[in-house]
C-alpha positions in Angstrom: 40.9 6.9 -42.3 38.3 6.8 -39.6 35.8 3.9 -39.9 32.3 4.8 -39.1 30.2 1.8 -37.9 26.5 1.6 -38.4 24.0 -0.3 -36.3 24.1 -3.3 -38.6 27.9 -4.0 -38.2 28.4 -3.4 -34.5 30.4 -6.0 -32.7 28.6 -8.7 -30.5 27.9 -7.4 -27.0 27.9 -3.8 -28.0 25.9 -1.6 -25.6 25.0 2.0 -26.2 24.8 3.8 -22.8 26.3 7.3 -23.4 26.3 9.9 -20.6 24.5 13.3 -21.0 27.8 14.9 -21.7 28.8 12.4 -24.4 25.5 12.7 -26.1 25.9 16.4 -26.5 29.7 16.7 -27.1 30.2 13.6 -29.4 26.8 13.2 -31.1 24.6 16.3 -31.1 27.5 18.7 -31.8 28.7 16.6 -34.7 25.2 16.3 -36.1 24.7 20.1 -35.9 28.1 20.7 -37.5 27.5 18.1 -40.3 30.3 16.0 -39.0 30.2 12.2 -38.7 29.3 10.7 -35.3 31.5 8.1 -33.6 28.8 5.5 -34.4 26.1 6.0 -36.9 23.2 4.4 -34.9 21.1 7.5 -34.2 18.6 8.0 -37.1 17.1 11.3 -38.2 13.4 11.2 -37.5 10.8 13.9 -36.9 9.5 12.3 -33.7 6.5 14.7 -33.6 5.0 13.1 -36.6 4.6 9.8 -34.7 3.3 8.6 -31.4 5.9 7.2 -29.0 4.9 3.6 -29.4 5.6 3.9 -33.1 9.2 5.1 -32.7 11.0 1.9 -31.6 10.5 0.5 -35.1 12.0 3.7 -36.6 15.2 3.2 -34.5 18.4 1.6 -35.7 19.5 0.3 -32.3 18.1 -0.2 -28.8 15.9 -2.5 -26.8 14.6 -0.5 -23.9 15.5 3.0 -25.0 15.8 4.6 -28.4 17.7 7.6 -29.7 16.8 10.0 -32.5 18.0 13.2 -34.1 14.9 15.3 -34.6 14.1 18.8 -35.8 11.8 21.1 -33.8 9.2 23.4 -35.2 7.7 26.5 -33.7 4.2 26.4 -32.3 3.5 30.0 -33.5 5.2 31.8 -36.5 6.8 34.5 -34.4 7.2 32.6 -31.1 10.0 30.5 -29.5 7.8 27.8 -28.1 8.2 24.4 -29.8 5.2 22.6 -31.2 5.1 19.3 -29.3 1.8 17.9 -30.6 1.8 14.4 -32.2 -0.8 12.3 -34.0 -2.9 11.3 -30.9 -1.3 13.3 -28.1 1.4 15.7 -27.0 4.6 15.9 -25.1 4.5 17.9 -21.9 7.6 19.2 -20.1 8.1 18.2 -16.5 10.5 19.5 -13.9 13.2 22.1 -14.7 15.9 22.1 -17.4 19.2 20.5 -16.4 22.4 22.2 -17.5 25.0 19.8 -19.0 28.7 20.5 -18.5 31.9 19.1 -20.1 34.4 19.8 -17.4 33.7 23.4 -16.5 32.2 24.3 -19.9 28.5 24.7 -20.2 27.6 22.7 -23.3 23.9 22.1 -23.4 20.5 21.6 -21.8 18.5 18.5 -21.0 14.7 18.6 -20.7 12.4 15.9 -19.4 9.0 15.4 -21.0 6.0 13.0 -20.5 3.6 11.9 -23.2 -0.1 12.5 -22.8 -2.8 10.9 -24.9 -5.5 13.3 -26.1 -5.5 17.0 -26.2 -4.7 19.5 -23.5 -5.8 20.2 -20.9 -7.6 16.9 -20.6 -4.8 14.6 -21.7 -4.2 11.2 -20.1 -0.7 10.7 -18.8 1.2 7.7 -20.1 4.4 5.9 -19.2 6.4 7.2 -22.2 9.3 9.5 -21.2 11.6 11.6 -23.4 14.9 13.3 -22.6 15.5 16.1 -25.0 19.1 17.4 -25.4 19.7 20.7 -27.2 22.7 22.9 -27.7 23.2 26.4 -26.4 22.2 29.2 -28.9 25.8 30.2 -29.6 26.7 26.6 -30.5 24.0 26.1 -33.0 24.9 26.2 -36.7 23.0 29.1 -38.2 21.4 28.1 -41.5 19.6 30.4 -43.8 15.9 30.1 -43.6 13.1 31.8 -45.5 11.0 34.4 -43.8 8.1 32.8 -41.9 9.9 29.5 -41.5 8.4 27.4 -38.7 11.7 25.6 -38.0 13.0 26.4 -34.5 16.0 24.0 -34.3 17.6 22.0 -37.0 18.4 19.2 -34.6 17.9 18.1 -31.0 18.8 14.7 -29.7 15.9 12.7 -28.1 16.2 9.7 -25.9 12.8 7.9 -25.5 11.8 5.0 -23.3 8.8 3.6 -21.5 8.8 3.7 -17.8 8.1 0.5 -16.0 4.5 0.4 -14.7 4.2 0.2 -11.0 1.4 -1.8 -9.2 -0.7 1.1 -8.1 -3.6 0.4 -5.7 -6.6 2.5 -6.6 -8.8 4.3 -4.1 -11.6 1.8 -4.7 -9.3 -1.2 -4.1 -8.1 0.4 -0.9 -11.6 1.0 0.4 -12.6 -2.6 -0.5 -9.6 -3.9 1.5 -10.5 -1.7 4.4 -14.1 -2.9 4.3 -13.0 -6.5 4.2 -10.7 -6.0 7.2 -13.5 -4.2 9.1 -16.0 -7.0 8.4 -13.5 -9.6 9.7 -12.9 -7.5 12.8 -16.7 -7.2 13.4 -17.2 -10.9 12.9 -14.4 -11.7 15.4 -15.9 -9.3 17.9 -19.3 -10.9 17.5 -17.8 -14.4 18.2 -16.0 -13.0 21.2 -19.0 -11.2 22.6 -21.2 -14.3 22.3 -19.1 -16.2 24.8 -19.6 -15.3 28.5 -16.6 -13.7 30.2 -15.8 -15.2 33.5 -13.8 -13.5 36.3 -10.4 -14.9 37.1 -11.0 -14.8 40.8 -14.0 -14.2 43.1 -15.9 -15.5 46.1 -18.6 -18.1 45.8 -21.1 -15.5 47.0 -20.1 -13.2 44.1 -20.4 -16.0 41.6 -23.8 -17.1 42.8 -25.0 -13.5 42.4 -24.1 -13.5 38.7 -26.9 -13.9 36.2 -25.3 -16.6 34.1 -24.9 -18.9 37.1 -28.6 -19.1 37.8 -29.5 -21.9 35.4 -26.6 -24.0 36.6 -27.6 -23.4 40.3 -31.1 -24.6 39.5 -29.7 -27.8 38.0 -27.4 -28.5 41.0 -30.1 -27.7 43.6 -32.4 -30.6 44.5 -34.8 -28.8 46.8 -37.8 -26.6 46.1 -37.2 -23.5 43.8 -35.3 -21.0 45.8 -35.9 -17.3 46.0 -33.6 -14.8 44.3 -31.8 -14.3 47.7 -31.0 -18.0 47.9 -27.7 -17.4 46.0 -26.5 -15.1 48.7 -24.0 -16.9 50.9 -25.4 -15.5 54.2 -29.0 -16.4 53.2 -27.8 -19.9 52.4 -26.6 -20.4 56.0 -29.7 -18.6 57.4 -31.8 -21.0 55.5 -30.1 -24.0 57.2 -30.7 -22.4 60.6 -34.3 -21.6 59.8 -35.0 -25.2 58.8 -33.5 -26.4 62.1 -35.6 -24.1 64.2 -38.9 -24.8 62.4 -38.5 -28.6 62.9 -37.8 -28.2 66.6 -34.6 -30.2 66.4 -32.1 -30.5 69.2 -28.8 -28.8 69.1 -27.1 -31.9 67.7 -29.7 -32.2 65.0 -29.3 -28.5 64.1 -25.5 -29.1 63.8 -26.2 -32.1 61.6 -28.6 -30.1 59.4 -26.1 -27.3 59.1 -23.4 -29.7 58.1 -25.6 -31.2 55.4 -26.2 -27.7 54.1 -22.5 -27.0 54.0 -21.9 -30.4 52.3 -24.4 -29.5 49.7 -22.6 -26.1 49.3 -19.3 -28.0 48.8 -20.9 -30.3 46.3 -22.2 -27.3 44.4 -18.7 -25.7 44.5 -17.1 -29.0 43.3 -19.5 -29.2 40.4 -18.7 -25.6 39.4 -15.0 -26.4 39.5 -15.4 -29.4 37.3 -17.4 -27.4 34.8 -15.0 -24.4 34.9 -11.4 -25.3 35.9 -10.4 -21.7 35.7 -12.0 -21.1 39.2 -9.8 -23.6 41.0 -9.0 -20.8 43.5 -12.5 -21.0 44.9 -11.8 -24.4 46.5 -9.7 -22.8 49.2 -12.5 -20.3 49.8 -15.1 -23.0 50.3 -12.9 -24.9 52.7 -12.4 -21.7 54.8 -16.2 -21.2 55.0 -16.8 -24.8 56.1 -14.2 -24.5 58.9 
């Protein structure tokens, strides 16, 4: 005599993970034919009279997914569409039906559905999923029904579970992150642009012509305020010659005056190099001009 176990006397460590084929061949077929199932852990519940979060407490077994034998009613008296409305929402089919085979034999159909809160067409999609298994029409047990009966199927097998929620980033959160990143980039750009950019190489003449050297040149120069052309290298040397001519000095005195001007130029260059070591290449240029 075959022993049929119920959910209350299952052995420790028992797990119920049947395949699509097993659900139809060993459970749904037996239920439709009024034969006992291998394990009596799938209750008979009209799932459309409940919302999905109410169904786990109606199940006899299961932790993350729950199985039920449920009847299906018609949506319209003379139609073939099932009524999938519940207390506070409705089940909506998604994707295409999947044919279930046992070997080469076509034994049933699997349909996927998603639960929506509210009423169509403005329902709100939830994380509750249902896989509905039904037999082929020629495999169903034909029972006598009264005319005008709303019963479409005596039994379908339903597997219900809640999909794991994923961490979705909303459009507003994405825009906020983009704005934060843009503000950080703008602030970094402002900090960078506030610092003067110095050329890696260049002649002393070129450096003295740049605007940001003017205050430093005034500090290093001990004489009277020079004109704007003072920072030109050639004007610098002409100034030394003009000073010698105006004073009526001899050739040796002119040479001494010129040497003093060159020395002052070297002192200026040395001060610049001490302030900005990046221009160490200018020292060779200054030595070349002095020679």
